[in-house]
C-alpha beads as a LAMMPS data file, in Angstrom:
LAMMPS data file: protein, C-alpha beads

370 atoms
369 bonds

1 atom types
1 bond types

-500.0 500.0 xlo xhi
-500.0 500.0 ylo yhi
-500.0 500.0 zlo zhi

Masses

1 110.0

Atoms # bond

1 1 1 344.417 360.965 229.715
2 1 1 346.814 361.812 226.874
3 1 1 350.396 360.510 227.102
4 1 1 353.202 361.559 224.770
5 1 1 356.135 359.120 224.512
6 1 1 359.363 360.658 223.194
7 1 1 362.321 358.570 222.040
8 1 1 364.946 358.684 219.303
9 1 1 363.447 355.857 217.245
10 1 1 360.349 353.697 217.033
11 1 1 358.490 351.100 214.953
12 1 1 358.754 350.375 212.080
13 1 1 362.226 351.959 211.786
14 1 1 363.658 349.870 214.624
15 1 1 362.585 347.042 216.929
16 1 1 364.726 347.329 220.075
17 1 1 363.832 346.812 223.708
18 1 1 362.845 350.432 224.398
19 1 1 360.569 350.448 221.367
20 1 1 358.900 347.280 222.632
21 1 1 358.295 348.871 226.036
22 1 1 356.706 351.943 224.446
23 1 1 354.531 349.696 222.287
24 1 1 353.330 347.668 225.284
25 1 1 352.518 350.840 227.242
26 1 1 350.723 352.444 224.305
27 1 1 348.635 349.393 223.466
28 1 1 347.954 348.205 227.005
29 1 1 347.167 351.686 228.270
30 1 1 343.821 351.868 226.504
31 1 1 342.345 349.525 229.109
32 1 1 343.233 352.122 231.759
33 1 1 341.914 355.156 229.889
34 1 1 345.283 356.200 228.439
35 1 1 345.499 357.655 224.943
36 1 1 349.158 357.354 223.942
37 1 1 351.014 358.963 221.061
38 1 1 354.672 358.495 220.138
39 1 1 357.132 361.011 218.683
40 1 1 360.439 359.765 217.278
41 1 1 363.078 360.622 214.675
42 1 1 363.167 358.801 211.365
43 1 1 365.470 358.677 208.343
44 1 1 362.256 358.344 206.280
45 1 1 361.373 361.940 207.065
46 1 1 358.460 363.644 208.785
47 1 1 354.967 362.196 209.151
48 1 1 351.888 362.965 211.216
49 1 1 349.185 360.765 212.646
50 1 1 350.429 357.406 211.415
51 1 1 349.077 354.277 213.079
52 1 1 351.026 351.474 214.697
53 1 1 348.434 348.952 215.850
54 1 1 345.960 351.032 217.877
55 1 1 348.053 354.121 218.674
56 1 1 349.225 357.217 216.810
57 1 1 352.855 357.755 215.822
58 1 1 354.543 360.969 214.652
59 1 1 357.926 361.239 212.946
60 1 1 360.393 364.117 212.704
61 1 1 363.157 363.992 210.146
62 1 1 366.441 362.536 211.430
63 1 1 369.239 364.893 210.340
64 1 1 372.241 362.959 211.644
65 1 1 373.231 360.209 214.071
66 1 1 376.422 360.589 216.127
67 1 1 377.626 358.514 219.109
68 1 1 374.292 356.654 219.383
69 1 1 372.447 359.988 219.464
70 1 1 369.969 361.142 216.833
71 1 1 369.601 364.848 216.026
72 1 1 366.782 366.740 214.323
73 1 1 366.161 370.435 213.777
74 1 1 362.492 369.862 212.999
75 1 1 361.642 367.962 216.174
76 1 1 361.672 371.052 218.440
77 1 1 358.501 372.497 216.963
78 1 1 356.775 369.147 216.635
79 1 1 357.561 368.199 220.235
80 1 1 356.322 371.547 221.557
81 1 1 353.057 371.155 219.651
82 1 1 352.399 367.602 220.841
83 1 1 353.498 368.292 224.430
84 1 1 350.972 371.129 224.697
85 1 1 348.209 368.637 223.902
86 1 1 349.435 365.964 226.356
87 1 1 348.615 365.508 230.022
88 1 1 351.935 363.737 230.710
89 1 1 355.156 363.636 228.703
90 1 1 356.974 360.312 229.016
91 1 1 360.686 360.429 228.157
92 1 1 362.864 357.356 227.584
93 1 1 366.482 357.709 228.762
94 1 1 369.280 357.754 227.632
95 1 1 369.147 360.133 224.686
96 1 1 371.102 363.362 225.357
97 1 1 369.419 365.275 222.529
98 1 1 366.090 364.649 224.284
99 1 1 367.339 366.709 227.239
100 1 1 368.137 369.587 224.891
101 1 1 364.641 369.459 223.370
102 1 1 363.099 369.367 226.849
103 1 1 364.788 372.604 227.931
104 1 1 364.733 374.401 224.581
105 1 1 360.938 374.049 224.325
106 1 1 360.450 375.053 227.975
107 1 1 358.269 372.030 228.527
108 1 1 356.047 372.606 231.576
109 1 1 353.801 369.529 231.511
110 1 1 353.991 366.756 234.138
111 1 1 356.820 364.451 233.130
112 1 1 358.029 360.905 233.668
113 1 1 361.310 359.433 232.476
114 1 1 361.963 355.712 232.230
115 1 1 365.642 355.204 232.989
116 1 1 366.429 352.256 230.729
117 1 1 370.200 352.220 231.173
118 1 1 373.284 353.998 232.448
119 1 1 375.554 355.401 229.755
120 1 1 378.287 352.783 229.662
121 1 1 380.205 352.909 226.385
122 1 1 380.510 356.667 225.749
123 1 1 382.585 357.416 228.862
124 1 1 384.371 360.496 227.464
125 1 1 381.170 362.055 226.174
126 1 1 379.488 361.273 229.488
127 1 1 381.834 363.704 231.258
128 1 1 380.660 366.465 228.931
129 1 1 377.001 365.432 229.134
130 1 1 376.785 364.889 232.909
131 1 1 375.819 368.489 233.886
132 1 1 372.959 368.490 231.372
133 1 1 371.927 364.981 232.398
134 1 1 371.774 365.910 236.083
135 1 1 369.802 369.052 235.324
136 1 1 367.364 367.080 233.163
137 1 1 366.793 364.327 235.732
138 1 1 366.322 366.989 238.411
139 1 1 363.630 368.669 236.325
140 1 1 361.272 365.730 235.731
141 1 1 358.527 364.769 238.173
142 1 1 359.361 361.073 238.458
143 1 1 362.119 358.703 237.332
144 1 1 361.272 355.038 236.767
145 1 1 363.893 352.336 237.286
146 1 1 363.129 349.044 235.581
147 1 1 364.336 346.853 238.462
148 1 1 365.335 347.226 242.110
149 1 1 368.723 345.752 241.160
150 1 1 369.435 348.605 238.776
151 1 1 368.340 351.229 241.289
152 1 1 370.798 349.872 243.866
153 1 1 373.756 349.574 241.487
154 1 1 373.379 352.764 239.407
155 1 1 375.254 355.783 240.836
156 1 1 373.030 358.087 238.797
157 1 1 369.785 356.610 240.125
158 1 1 371.137 356.635 243.671
159 1 1 371.700 360.387 243.352
160 1 1 368.005 360.854 242.528
161 1 1 366.658 358.010 244.672
162 1 1 364.067 360.248 246.352
163 1 1 362.180 360.609 243.073
164 1 1 362.664 357.065 241.722
165 1 1 359.838 354.536 241.387
166 1 1 360.601 350.920 240.408
167 1 1 358.336 349.473 237.718
168 1 1 359.633 346.284 236.051
169 1 1 359.128 345.847 232.336
170 1 1 356.474 343.463 231.095
171 1 1 355.433 341.535 228.000
172 1 1 351.877 340.820 226.862
173 1 1 351.532 337.103 226.242
174 1 1 348.415 337.693 224.166
175 1 1 350.334 339.846 221.686
176 1 1 352.766 337.042 220.874
177 1 1 352.039 334.910 217.775
178 1 1 351.161 331.240 218.182
179 1 1 353.352 329.230 215.789
180 1 1 351.586 326.809 213.482
181 1 1 352.501 323.077 213.436
182 1 1 354.260 323.287 210.064
183 1 1 356.574 326.052 211.309
184 1 1 357.360 324.100 214.460
185 1 1 358.093 320.966 212.446
186 1 1 360.393 322.882 210.100
187 1 1 362.508 324.298 212.907
188 1 1 362.556 320.977 214.748
189 1 1 363.904 319.288 211.635
190 1 1 366.555 321.975 211.193
191 1 1 367.769 322.295 214.801
192 1 1 366.837 318.977 216.389
193 1 1 364.799 318.165 219.448
194 1 1 367.068 319.941 221.924
195 1 1 368.896 323.269 221.622
196 1 1 369.663 326.500 223.488
197 1 1 368.385 329.816 222.183
198 1 1 369.704 333.375 222.172
199 1 1 367.535 336.217 220.853
200 1 1 368.740 339.803 220.638
201 1 1 370.751 342.402 218.800
202 1 1 374.326 341.222 218.249
203 1 1 376.148 344.017 220.041
204 1 1 379.352 344.378 222.042
205 1 1 377.734 343.917 225.453
206 1 1 375.772 340.746 224.653
207 1 1 378.675 338.434 225.575
208 1 1 378.236 336.176 222.566
209 1 1 381.999 335.868 222.102
210 1 1 382.097 334.391 225.612
211 1 1 379.288 331.995 224.745
212 1 1 381.167 330.775 221.666
213 1 1 384.282 330.109 223.753
214 1 1 382.123 328.201 226.237
215 1 1 380.757 325.999 223.445
216 1 1 384.185 324.877 222.229
217 1 1 384.362 321.080 222.298
218 1 1 380.692 320.473 223.056
219 1 1 378.127 319.042 220.675
220 1 1 374.805 320.559 221.667
221 1 1 373.254 323.076 219.279
222 1 1 372.718 326.776 219.933
223 1 1 370.488 329.011 217.809
224 1 1 371.416 332.721 217.655
225 1 1 368.583 334.946 216.437
226 1 1 369.295 338.575 215.581
227 1 1 371.682 340.749 213.666
228 1 1 374.109 343.522 214.435
229 1 1 377.598 344.950 214.095
230 1 1 379.365 342.005 215.770
231 1 1 377.889 339.267 213.571
232 1 1 380.736 338.968 211.049
233 1 1 383.331 338.816 213.809
234 1 1 381.353 336.173 215.716
235 1 1 380.866 334.024 212.640
236 1 1 384.635 334.074 212.105
237 1 1 385.199 333.114 215.747
238 1 1 382.778 330.196 215.449
239 1 1 384.575 329.001 212.334
240 1 1 387.974 329.189 214.056
241 1 1 386.608 327.148 216.967
242 1 1 384.984 324.597 214.665
243 1 1 381.528 325.220 216.114
244 1 1 379.327 323.461 213.603
245 1 1 376.576 323.290 216.239
246 1 1 376.055 327.082 216.330
247 1 1 373.362 328.402 213.986
248 1 1 373.407 332.127 213.128
249 1 1 369.827 332.612 211.974
250 1 1 369.821 336.399 211.551
251 1 1 366.732 338.519 212.249
252 1 1 363.540 336.460 212.068
253 1 1 359.805 337.234 211.961
254 1 1 357.966 337.078 215.272
255 1 1 356.284 333.811 214.248
256 1 1 359.659 332.098 213.885
257 1 1 360.991 333.537 217.136
258 1 1 357.884 332.255 218.899
259 1 1 358.415 328.803 217.388
260 1 1 362.012 328.713 218.601
261 1 1 360.957 329.795 222.096
262 1 1 358.428 326.967 222.172
263 1 1 360.955 324.368 221.017
264 1 1 364.185 325.314 222.817
265 1 1 365.542 323.611 225.920
266 1 1 366.449 326.927 227.524
267 1 1 367.324 330.564 226.887
268 1 1 370.952 331.663 227.218
269 1 1 371.600 335.378 227.691
270 1 1 375.329 335.923 228.283
271 1 1 375.388 339.754 228.410
272 1 1 378.428 340.702 230.459
273 1 1 378.247 344.527 230.690
274 1 1 375.809 346.937 232.356
275 1 1 374.641 348.190 228.989
276 1 1 372.255 345.228 229.300
277 1 1 369.907 346.885 231.750
278 1 1 367.030 344.398 231.747
279 1 1 366.742 341.689 229.098
280 1 1 363.263 341.379 227.597
281 1 1 364.334 338.088 225.995
282 1 1 364.598 336.612 229.488
283 1 1 360.974 337.596 230.128
284 1 1 359.948 335.944 226.870
285 1 1 361.824 332.782 227.845
286 1 1 360.155 332.770 231.258
287 1 1 356.772 333.350 229.614
288 1 1 357.335 330.143 227.613
289 1 1 358.387 328.217 230.712
290 1 1 362.060 327.884 229.819
291 1 1 365.017 327.770 232.233
292 1 1 367.288 330.801 231.906
293 1 1 371.063 331.251 231.906
294 1 1 372.391 334.764 232.480
295 1 1 375.233 336.712 234.123
296 1 1 375.350 338.709 237.351
297 1 1 375.916 342.271 236.138
298 1 1 373.894 344.115 238.784
299 1 1 370.968 344.836 236.484
300 1 1 367.466 343.577 235.789
301 1 1 368.717 340.309 234.289
302 1 1 369.183 338.961 237.825
303 1 1 365.793 340.325 238.865
304 1 1 364.127 338.234 236.172
305 1 1 366.362 335.183 236.538
306 1 1 366.802 334.066 240.137
307 1 1 369.846 331.824 240.501
308 1 1 368.892 328.251 241.350
309 1 1 365.185 328.987 241.049
310 1 1 364.284 330.092 237.519
311 1 1 367.649 329.212 236.031
312 1 1 371.349 329.705 236.602
313 1 1 373.286 332.958 237.044
314 1 1 377.044 332.967 236.453
315 1 1 379.840 335.544 236.825
316 1 1 380.135 337.797 233.765
317 1 1 382.822 336.862 231.266
318 1 1 383.503 333.506 232.954
319 1 1 383.742 330.950 230.140
320 1 1 384.018 327.923 232.412
321 1 1 381.049 328.911 234.609
322 1 1 378.879 329.542 231.556
323 1 1 379.839 326.162 230.095
324 1 1 379.033 324.434 233.388
325 1 1 375.606 326.085 233.545
326 1 1 374.747 324.932 230.024
327 1 1 376.088 321.438 230.749
328 1 1 373.942 321.198 233.849
329 1 1 370.699 322.077 232.089
330 1 1 371.573 319.838 229.150
331 1 1 372.295 316.771 231.292
332 1 1 369.613 317.302 233.986
333 1 1 366.281 317.532 232.152
334 1 1 364.216 317.270 235.338
335 1 1 366.054 320.264 236.814
336 1 1 365.631 322.214 233.576
337 1 1 361.893 321.500 233.517
338 1 1 361.436 322.501 237.170
339 1 1 363.330 325.754 236.684
340 1 1 361.306 326.485 233.566
341 1 1 358.054 325.985 235.461
342 1 1 359.198 328.380 238.178
343 1 1 360.274 330.901 235.532
344 1 1 356.747 330.759 234.114
345 1 1 355.247 331.436 237.533
346 1 1 357.608 334.362 238.065
347 1 1 356.550 335.815 234.725
348 1 1 352.878 335.587 235.678
349 1 1 353.505 337.232 239.039
350 1 1 355.875 340.031 238.003
351 1 1 356.402 340.576 234.279
352 1 1 353.102 340.670 232.435
353 1 1 352.407 343.794 230.417
354 1 1 349.261 344.369 232.466
355 1 1 351.301 344.601 235.682
356 1 1 353.570 347.181 234.053
357 1 1 350.814 349.277 232.451
358 1 1 348.663 349.323 235.580
359 1 1 351.533 350.755 237.628
360 1 1 352.396 353.342 234.977
361 1 1 348.743 354.404 234.795
362 1 1 348.786 355.028 238.552
363 1 1 352.044 356.971 238.209
364 1 1 350.662 359.154 235.409
365 1 1 347.631 360.011 237.527
366 1 1 349.846 360.772 240.511
367 1 1 352.126 363.225 238.669
368 1 1 349.268 364.870 236.744
369 1 1 346.751 365.036 239.573
370 1 1 344.047 363.518 237.304

Bonds

1 1 1 2
2 1 2 3
3 1 3 4
4 1 4 5
5 1 5 6
6 1 6 7
7 1 7 8
8 1 8 9
9 1 9 10
10 1 10 11
11 1 11 12
12 1 12 13
13 1 13 14
14 1 14 15
15 1 15 16
16 1 16 17
17 1 17 18
18 1 18 19
19 1 19 20
20 1 20 21
21 1 21 22
22 1 22 23
23 1 23 24
24 1 24 25
25 1 25 26
26 1 26 27
27 1 27 28
28 1 28 29
29 1 29 30
30 1 30 31
31 1 31 32
32 1 32 33
33 1 33 34
34 1 34 35
35 1 35 36
36 1 36 37
37 1 37 38
38 1 38 39
39 1 39 40
40 1 40 41
41 1 41 42
42 1 42 43
43 1 43 44
44 1 44 45
45 1 45 46
46 1 46 47
47 1 47 48
48 1 48 49
49 1 49 50
50 1 50 51
51 1 51 52
52 1 52 53
53 1 53 54
54 1 54 55
55 1 55 56
56 1 56 57
57 1 57 58
58 1 58 59
59 1 59 60
60 1 60 61
61 1 61 62
62 1 62 63
63 1 63 64
64 1 64 65
65 1 65 66
66 1 66 67
67 1 67 68
68 1 68 69
69 1 69 70
70 1 70 71
71 1 71 72
72 1 72 73
73 1 73 74
74 1 74 75
75 1 75 76
76 1 76 77
77 1 77 78
78 1 78 79
79 1 79 80
80 1 80 81
81 1 81 82
82 1 82 83
83 1 83 84
84 1 84 85
85 1 85 86
86 1 86 87
87 1 87 88
88 1 88 89
89 1 89 90
90 1 90 91
91 1 91 92
92 1 92 93
93 1 93 94
94 1 94 95
95 1 95 96
96 1 96 97
97 1 97 98
98 1 98 99
99 1 99 100
100 1 100 101
101 1 101 102
102 1 102 103
103 1 103 104
104 1 104 105
105 1 105 106
106 1 106 107
107 1 107 108
108 1 108 109
109 1 109 110
110 1 110 111
111 1 111 112
112 1 112 113
113 1 113 114
114 1 114 115
115 1 115 116
116 1 116 117
117 1 117 118
118 1 118 119
119 1 119 120
120 1 120 121
121 1 121 122
122 1 122 123
123 1 123 124
124 1 124 125
125 1 125 126
126 1 126 127
127 1 127 128
128 1 128 129
129 1 129 130
130 1 130 131
131 1 131 132
132 1 132 133
133 1 133 134
134 1 134 135
135 1 135 136
136 1 136 137
137 1 137 138
138 1 138 139
139 1 139 140
140 1 140 141
141 1 141 142
142 1 142 143
143 1 143 144
144 1 144 145
145 1 145 146
146 1 146 147
147 1 147 148
148 1 148 149
149 1 149 150
150 1 150 151
151 1 151 152
152 1 152 153
153 1 153 154
154 1 154 155
155 1 155 156
156 1 156 157
157 1 157 158
158 1 158 159
159 1 159 160
160 1 160 161
161 1 161 162
162 1 162 163
163 1 163 164
164 1 164 165
165 1 165 166
166 1 166 167
167 1 167 168
168 1 168 169
169 1 169 170
170 1 170 171
171 1 171 172
172 1 172 173
173 1 173 174
174 1 174 175
175 1 175 176
176 1 176 177
177 1 177 178
178 1 178 179
179 1 179 180
180 1 180 181
181 1 181 182
182 1 182 183
183 1 183 184
184 1 184 185
185 1 185 186
186 1 186 187
187 1 187 188
188 1 188 189
189 1 189 190
190 1 190 191
191 1 191 192
192 1 192 193
193 1 193 194
194 1 194 195
195 1 195 196
196 1 196 197
197 1 197 198
198 1 198 199
199 1 199 200
200 1 200 201
201 1 201 202
202 1 202 203
203 1 203 204
204 1 204 205
205 1 205 206
206 1 206 207
207 1 207 208
208 1 208 209
209 1 209 210
210 1 210 211
211 1 211 212
212 1 212 213
213 1 213 214
214 1 214 215
215 1 215 216
216 1 216 217
217 1 217 218
218 1 218 219
219 1 219 220
220 1 220 221
221 1 221 222
222 1 222 223
223 1 223 224
224 1 224 225
225 1 225 226
226 1 226 227
227 1 227 228
228 1 228 229
229 1 229 230
230 1 230 231
231 1 231 232
232 1 232 233
233 1 233 234
234 1 234 235
235 1 235 236
236 1 236 237
237 1 237 238
238 1 238 239
239 1 239 240
240 1 240 241
241 1 241 242
242 1 242 243
243 1 243 244
244 1 244 245
245 1 245 246
246 1 246 247
247 1 247 248
248 1 248 249
249 1 249 250
250 1 250 251
251 1 251 252
252 1 252 253
253 1 253 254
254 1 254 255
255 1 255 256
256 1 256 257
257 1 257 258
258 1 258 259
259 1 259 260
260 1 260 261
261 1 261 262
262 1 262 263
263 1 263 264
264 1 264 265
265 1 265 266
266 1 266 267
267 1 267 268
268 1 268 269
269 1 269 270
270 1 270 271
271 1 271 272
272 1 272 273
273 1 273 274
274 1 274 275
275 1 275 276
276 1 276 277
277 1 277 278
278 1 278 279
279 1 279 280
280 1 280 281
281 1 281 282
282 1 282 283
283 1 283 284
284 1 284 285
285 1 285 286
286 1 286 287
287 1 287 288
288 1 288 289
289 1 289 290
290 1 290 291
291 1 291 292
292 1 292 293
293 1 293 294
294 1 294 295
295 1 295 296
296 1 296 297
297 1 297 298
298 1 298 299
299 1 299 300
300 1 300 301
301 1 301 302
302 1 302 303
303 1 303 304
304 1 304 305
305 1 305 306
306 1 306 307
307 1 307 308
308 1 308 309
309 1 309 310
310 1 310 311
311 1 311 312
312 1 312 313
313 1 313 314
314 1 314 315
315 1 315 316
316 1 316 317
317 1 317 318
318 1 318 319
319 1 319 320
320 1 320 321
321 1 321 322
322 1 322 323
323 1 323 324
324 1 324 325
325 1 325 326
326 1 326 327
327 1 327 328
328 1 328 329
329 1 329 330
330 1 330 331
331 1 331 332
332 1 332 333
333 1 333 334
334 1 334 335
335 1 335 336
336 1 336 337
337 1 337 338
338 1 338 339
339 1 339 340
340 1 340 341
341 1 341 342
342 1 342 343
343 1 343 344
344 1 344 345
345 1 345 346
346 1 346 347
347 1 347 348
348 1 348 349
349 1 349 350
350 1 350 351
351 1 351 352
352 1 352 353
353 1 353 354
354 1 354 355
355 1 355 356
356 1 356 357
357 1 357 358
358 1 358 359
359 1 359 360
360 1 360 361
361 1 361 362
362 1 362 363
363 1 363 364
364 1 364 365
365 1 365 366
366 1 366 367
367 1 367 368
368 1 368 369
369 1 369 370
C-alpha cells in the first residue's frame, strides 16, 4: 500500500517533532506492507526521489514563509502527481496552505490527517482561517488525535469527535544510537554524576524561563539541549540570576543526546502552553527509564507522564511547584529510580514506534478498503 505524507518541512531541512513522527511511520511501515513517500517544501529547491533512510522524499521549492506557514507555487502540480499514485494521503496538521493544496488539486484519494496541535499563537489569523480549516477537517476520512487528553481538551477535535481516532505517538528504541564509553565519560566529566536534562527547540511555549526562575538559589546542574529564537534571552536571564549550574549546550548530534539521556537523573519538560501538544522528549526519557517532570496543560504531556507514577506533574507557570518537584527527585533517589522504572514500563506498553505504526496501518486499510 502506497502512503503519501504531506507536510511543510522534512529531513534534512528540519528535525522537529512532526518530522520525527513521519520518519517513524515511513520507516516502521515497511514491516506492515506500507510503502511511504514524503512531500515537503524546501528552501533548497525542488528534488525528486531522494532517499532518507529507506523511504523516498520529494521536495517542492519553498517560495516564502509567513506566520509559520510555508508557501509554494510549484507544490500544487507535484502533490497532484504523487497523490494520484498513492492509496492514502496522510496530512499533518496544522499547515493552512496544505488545506488550500488539498482543495485546489481536487484530491479524491482516501485521506488521514494527524492533528498534531491546535493553533495557539496565531489567534487573529485563526479567525480568518477557521472556515477553511473546518471545511478541510470535514473533508478528510479520518482525523487522528495523538492522545485522549488532547481530544478531550481541544474544541476543534470535539467538533469532529465522530471521525477522530486516538493513536499516541511512538519512538523506535532500536533507531536510537548507543553512546560509546568515551562519549559517556566526557559528558560525565563536564556535567557531573547528577543533573536534569531538557531537550527540545527553545521556543516561547517551552517554559524555560519558568525553569530558570525555579533554579534560582539551587546548586544542582541542568543541561539544556537545543536551539531556537528564545536562546539569547534565556542566556541573559540565567546570567542575571547567577545560574552557573545551567548549561546551554545548543543543538547536539543524536549520539550526544543519547549519552545525556543515559546519564541524567531525570527529564524536565516545563512547557506551559497548549502549543506543546505531546512531547516526544518525554517518551525518550521514559524509554531510558528516567523520572519525568512536566506541566498539566491538558495535552499529551500528561498522558505520557502520570503524576506520582512516572514522575511529577505541576501546574503550568508555577515556579514554586516546579522547584519543589525538582527538589523532590534530587533529594529522594529511591523515589526517582522507582518512577523511572515505571516510566520505562509505560513506554514499552504504550509508546513504542511499533505500537503507533501498527495502528496507523490498520487505519490506512480501513479508510482505503484494502
